[in-house]
C-alpha positions as CSV (number, residue, x, y, z in Angstrom):
1,M,3.8,3.5,24.7
2,T,7.4,2.8,24.0
3,K,8.3,3.2,20.3
4,S,8.7,-0.4,19.9
5,S,5.4,-1.2,20.6
6,L,3.7,1.5,18.6
7,T,2.4,0.2,15.5
8,F,2.6,2.4,11.9
9,E,-1.6,3.0,12.3
10,Q,-1.0,4.0,15.7
11,A,1.6,6.7,15.0
12,I,-0.3,7.4,11.8
13,T,-3.1,8.3,14.5
14,Q,-1.3,10.5,16.9
15,L,0.1,12.6,14.0
16,E,-3.2,13.2,12.7
17,T,-4.1,14.2,16.3
18,I,-0.9,16.7,16.5
19,V,-1.8,17.9,13.2
20,L,-5.4,19.1,14.6
21,D,-4.0,20.4,17.7
22,M,-1.7,22.8,15.9
23,E,-4.3,23.8,13.4
24,N,-6.7,24.4,15.7
25,N,-4.6,26.6,17.8
26,T,-5.6,25.1,20.9
27,I,-2.5,24.3,22.5
28,A,0.3,27.0,23.8
29,L,3.8,28.1,22.0
30,D,6.0,26.0,23.6
31,S,3.8,23.2,23.4
32,S,3.5,23.5,19.9
33,I,7.2,23.1,19.2
34,N,7.2,20.1,21.4
35,K,4.3,18.8,19.6
36,Y,6.3,19.5,16.3
37,Q,9.2,17.4,17.4
38,E,7.5,14.3,18.1
39,G,5.2,15.0,15.2
40,M,8.7,14.5,13.1
41,N,10.0,11.4,15.4
42,L,6.7,9.8,14.4
43,V,7.1,11.0,10.6
44,K,10.6,9.3,11.1
45,F,9.5,6.3,12.9
46,C,6.6,5.8,9.7
47,Q,9.1,6.1,6.9
48,E,11.5,3.7,8.5
49,K,8.4,1.2,8.8
50,L,7.4,1.8,5.5
51,A,11.1,1.2,4.3
52,D,11.4,-1.8,6.1
53,A,7.8,-3.0,4.4
54,T,9.0,-1.9,1.0
55,Q,12.1,-4.0,1.3
56,K,10.1,-7.1,2.3
57,I,7.7,-7.3,-0.2
58,K,8.6,-9.6,-3.4
59,I,7.1,-10.3,-6.5
60,L,6.6,-13.4,-8.8
61,D,8.4,-13.1,-12.0
62,P,6.1,-14.1,-14.5
63,E,9.2,-15.3,-16.8
64,N,11.2,-18.0,-14.8
65,N,8.3,-18.2,-11.7
66,T,11.0,-16.6,-9.1
67,L,10.0,-14.0,-6.3
68,K,12.4,-11.0,-6.8
69,D,12.4,-7.4,-5.1
70,F,9.9,-5.4,-5.4
71,A,10.8,-2.1,-7.0
72,V,9.1,1.3,-6.4
73,N,9.0,3.7,-9.1
74,E,9.4,7.0,-7.7
75,S,8.8,9.7,-10.9
């Protein structure tokens, strides 16, 4: 599956599978390294998808009934 056709949910499912395989020690060291790299690429993909979604979200400002950008409070 190419990244362009990959959904956020599919990427998360692939990440979960990679984590389970690595936690269960069901793959060799070389495969673990490849899976780790694949997982990091999936994490980056998911972060980009979330950032894109956040930029698209608008909220209604009740004071003047206009749409404004959604602000994430990272504390």
